[in-house]
N, C-alpha and C positions, 0 to 999 in steps of 0.2 A: 504494500500500500504506500501511497505517496505521503510525505510528511504534511502536505497541504490539507489532507483530509482530517487530520487530528485537531481537536479543539485546542486553542492556544490558551495557556494558563495566564499569560499577561493580560489577555482580553477578559477572561472570566476570573473573578476574584477567588472563588472557591477552588480547592484542589480538584483537578480533573481525575475522575475515576476510570477504571477499565470499562465500566458500562457507558460512560460518556464517550470514550474512544470508539466503542462499537456503534453507538448511536450516530456519531459523527460520520463514520464510514458508510453507514446505510442511508442516513437521512441528514446530510450536512446542514441544510437550511433550517430544518425543524429543530435539530440539535442546537444550533447556534441561537435560534430564537428562545428555546427553552432555557439554555444556560444564561442568557441575558435576562430573561424574566426572573430566574432564580436569584441572580445577583441583585436585581432591583427589589424584589419582594421577600427574599429570604426563603427558608425552607417551608413552602406552602404545604408540603406533604404532612406536616404536623397539625394542620388545621382540620377541624371536623369538616368532612366533605360537604354536608348539607349546608352548614353555615357559610362556607366559602363560596359554593356555587349558587345556592338558592337564597340564602339569607335566613335569619332566625325567625321563628314563629313568635307571635305575641305571647309573652309570658315565659319564653325560654331564657335560661340563664347560661351565659358563656363568658369566658374571660379573654380579653384582648390586651396584650402588652404593647404599649406605644413606645417607640424608640425616642430617644432624645431629639428634640427639634420638631416634634409633632405637636398637634393641637393639645392644649392644656399643659404644655411644658412651662415651668416657672422660669421667668427671666428677671434679671436685675437691671436697673438703669445702667445703660452703657454696654450691655451684652451685645455681641454681634448677632444680627438676625438674618441679613441677606447680603450677598455679594453681587453687586451690579458691575458688569463689564461693558465698556463701550470703547471702541477704537483702541483696543489692546491695553486699556487702562482699567483697573479694578477699583471700586469704591465699596467699602463696608458700611452698611446701614446699621446703626446701633439702636437699641431699645431706648426710646425717649423717657419711659417710665418703667417702674417695677410692676410685675403682674404676671398673669397667666396668658399664654397664647390662645386666643379664642378661635382664630382661623388664619390660614396662610392663603393669600389671594394670588400668588405668583407660582409659576412652574418654570422649570429649566428651559432656557432658550426663548422665553417669552419676550416680546418686544413691548417696551414700556413708554408711557408718556409722562410728562412732568408731574401731574397730580394723581397718578395711579396709586391705589391702595396696595400695599405690599403685605403687611401683617396686621391683624387686629389683636389688640392686647386689652384684657380686662384688668384695669388698674387695681392694685392691691395696696392697702394701707401699710 
């Protein structure tokens, strides 16, 4: 087999397994998409299938662990929130107040205007 068929560890954060190599040999595009998805969302195989695919029923209890930087993350005044890059320059937007992150209104590669909302913060005393 050619080396080009193997998934690249530099591209995919997690260690490439023997199963990943076989998947890449048989279905290169599908394997690459899956490994990229796994890098973005983590080990989704640990999620309850119904909650992941369909969503919970009313009254169901389940636990979701949010990573740092997600909604409800606690920030202090001056903490970095967003990095904006324009014309090969980067600017770090800092939290103007202490509080909890209520929502994140931007996504990677999004084009912004001057008054666009970046992050909503619920102010904490």
